[in-house]
C-alpha positions, 0 to 999 in steps of 0.5 A: 500499499505504501508503495502504491501511495509513492506512485500516486503521490508522484503523479500529484507532484507534477510527474504528469508528463512521461518521458518513457516516450523519449528515452525509447526514442533516443534507444531506436535512433541509437539502435538505428545508428550502430545498425548502419555502423555494423552494416557498413563494418558487414560490407566492408569485411564482406568486399574485402574478403570477396577481393581476398577470394578474387586474388586466391582465384587469380592465383590459382590460374597463375599457377595453372598457367606456370605449371603449363609454361613448365610442361611446355618448356619440357616437351620443347627441349624433348622434341630438339632432343628427339630431333636431334637424336633422330637427324644429327643435326646440331642446330636443334641443339641451339639455345638449350641452355637457355631453355633449361635456364627459362624451364629452371626460372618457371620452376622456382616461380611454380614453387613461391606461387605454391608456398602457401599450400604444403601439400601442392609444394610437396608435388611441386618439389616432387614435379621439380626433381622428376624435371632435373632428372629428366633433363639429367637424362636427355645430356646422358643421351647427348653424350651417348650420342656424341660418342655413337653409342645409341645403338648398343644396350646402354643406349637402349636402356637410357632411352626406355628411362627417358621416355619413363621420366618424360611420362612421370613428369607429364603424370605429376603436372597433370596432377597438380594440375588436377588439383589446382583446378578443384582448389579453384572451383572452391575458390571461386564457390566461396567467391560467389558465397561471400558476394551473395552473403554481402549482398543479403547483409545489404538488404537485410541492414537496409530493411531493419535501418527503414524499419527502425525509423519507422517503428520511432515514427510510430512510437512518437504518434502513440506517446503524443496519445498516451501522453494527452490521456495520461494528462486527462487521467491526473486529472482524477488522481488528486481527488481519488489519492485525497478520498484514499488518504482520508479513508486510511486509518494511518495518519499521512502526509506527503511533502514536496523537494522544498519539504512543503506540504503537499497533501495530508488526511484529516488524521494528521492534522488531527495528531500534530496538532495532539502532539505539537499544537501546531496547526498545518495548511498545504505550502507550508514548510516542516521548519515552520510548522516545528517553529516555537514548539515546548522544549519537551518535543524537541527531539520529536520534532527533530524525528520529524524533520529528519525523516525528511532527510533520510532516505528511509526512516522508521522510528518509534517514539513517545509522547506523554501528555499528562498521565496518558502516554502514547506510543507512535510509529513513524515511517518516511520513504522518498518519492521517486519520479522517472529515473528514479529522481526524487520528488519528495517524501512520504511520511506516515504515522501510525498510533501503535500504543495498543499493538504494543500493550498486545506486544508486551503481553504477548512477549511475556507470555511466550517468555513464560511458556519458553521458561515452561518449555525449557522446565518441561526439556530438563524435567524430560531430560531428568527423567531420560538419565534417571531411567537410564540410570536405573538400568545401568544401576540394576545391572551392576554386580559390585559397589565398585561398578555401582560407584562408577555409575552413581559417580557419572550420573551425579554430576549430571543430575545433582549438579545443583549441589555438591555431596557424597554416596555412603554406604553401609557395612554388611556388619551394621556397625558403620557407614563408608564413603565410596564416591563424592560430586561436586566439591563438598566440604570434607568430612569423615569417610567412616562414621557409626550409624549413630552419627547421622539423624537421618540413618536415626530417624529414617527419614530424610534429614534437612539444616537449612535456614528454615530448619535450624538445629541438629547438626549430625555428629558427622559434619563439622558444625563450623564449615557447614554452618553456612550451607544448607544440607541434606541427609537421605538415608538410601531405604529399600525393602526395610533395610538401610543400605546407606545414605546419600548426602547433599549440600548447596553453597547457600542456606537456602533449602535444597527442597525449596524448589519442588522439582529438585525435591523430586529429583533428589527423592527419585535419585536415592529411591533408585540408588538405595534398590540398586545397592539392595541388588548388588548387596543380594547378587553378592549375597547370592554369589558367596552361596554359590561359592562358599561353604556355609559352615566354614566360609571357605571355598566349596568343592564346585569353585575350587574345581572350576579354579583348580582347572584354570590354575593349570592351565595358567601354570602351564603357561607360567613352567609353575609349580603347583601343590595339592593339599588334601587334609582330613580330619583324624577320629572326626567321627568319634567326635560327632558321636561323643560330643555330638554334630554341633561339636564337630561343626565348631571343630570344622569352623576352628579347621577352617579359619587356620586354613584361611589364615594359612593361606597367601594371596592367590592360594585357595583353601575349600571344604572338599566334603564332610571333614575334607579340605583342599589346598592349593599352593601356587608357584611354591615348590615340594620342599617348601609345601612339605613345611608348610603342610606340617606347620599346618598339622601342627598347628591344628593339633595344638586347637583346642575347643571348648564346648559347653562345659566340656574341652574337645581335642586334641585335634590331628590331621592327616595329610596328602600332598601332590604335586603339578607336573610331576604327579598329575596334569588335569584336575582329576589325575591331581585330586587322584594322586593327593587322595592316594597319598592321603590314603597312605598317610591313614592307614600309616599312622594318621597325624601326617603328611605324606608326598604322592612322588614318594609313594611306591605307586603307579603314577597315572599317565 
């Protein structure tokens, strides 16, 4: 609409006389002028090319004529030579050298004429050589004639050769002439084509020039008619323009080049008076209208003046009248005439107070929506991380794995706080720190459950500005008095598995934000379930590989471990010893004191065995009162000494069961060594069993090496 208004105002400003026709006329005359120049140049080039082609035709005729002269001279020389050979009269040899000289000149001329055509010149060179060869043969014939040897074989051969050379010369001459005739025809055709093209160019160029002039005359007539119609049409434009700007809801005014009012609507006049307190009329300049205005309106007046000097302006300003404040949008754009010439300025003033209020309200709503969306995105991210963390934690099989997972996800989910994760020892006697995140204040790494109010109360314990009071003993009060803290007991299946400690950098409660509160609780619940799951896995694993009575490894675990240890010993070429122990007269203990006393004895023996082995060795209960011990990377003599020490320690064992004293105990030990006594688990166990059987049958309370028995070893 603004662009259409510019067009209408431009017609009001006096753009009634359109000058488009003049430009078109000038363009047509210029094109006609250039067309005549091009026609002249093209005609000149065509005539020049025509002359050049004519010269080529003449050149071809000259080549043919020169070739004919050469052939004529050759034939003339042959005729005089033949006359001499037949008659013997020397008259025929008169001026023979002059004829040869003329022939050589003709041949040189022929070479020069064909220099522009290399293939043809090659033929001319061959023709020249053939002519010279022919002349040489003629000279030899003359010498033979003088010597009267013409009738000899040599003379006959030379005559035959002379005839062949003559034929060759004439043949080459005809070949050259044929090619020149072909060139002559082609050049004649080219001359005709260029002549025809020149005539076409002259005819077409003349026609176009005349047509251009006629077209220009036609446009002149049309332009005169159009200008008359435009002048009549422009009479009604101003009236229509006034109706348009009066019907517009905007305040519109147009200025000429002298910044004088040309046209404006009532809205503009009314609003101008409201703002500046001045009336406007057509012919009044803007500077005059803005004279003697109040000081508080100077900035607005400067804005109005700038709008007429700047190419395009789009500014907003506020105007206060008492308590009422209005916001206006001032826009201006140049009014352009023909060839984009400046004719004035179109100024539009719009009251956008209501729009700005609506925009502000909409922007506030958008900001709230953005905050809500961002919060929702954060919540979705937290839920995704919680689900991901839950899946990974439930797959953890040890506390170490759980520590790594917690260290990773606590930084992402609980980044608004720092803290520690404590786990309850299986004995329930203390809690120990396994990981931390952020920069929490240092505190005790282990503490009693009674030192934490969250553990003692079995619920979340918080200390902050709204909940001062009981501070846990595992915290340093002076260091934590400026921090809000949370102790969250990790409870699952009615049991406490640890404690999640969080602290903030300020005294503001970590539960002040409901989303953070829900996140902390969910994080703690998932952690508690994961700890319970890990403890359950550890208990199940312990039960699957441990003997419940002695705490030693069970038979199944020992057999698996023995298989792996043998493979390792084979790779490293290390010795391996297997001890099989059996309590002597154990049945008598059960019969005398009861099975509970026997179980107590087995427990004590298990403790001795467990304390006697090194890291990397293994002790297990093989069944009943039998035990197996694996010693890795130890020789037989050292194995015997350790077996003896075990036997002596067990012999000194005394157990008080009720009011009675049980003991002393003795033990028989069979020893087998890898690889001398066997290379498979079955062979080693069988060898140790045989050594134990030997010890049992030969007095008990002794250690026996299988390799010292006088028995057949297993293959």
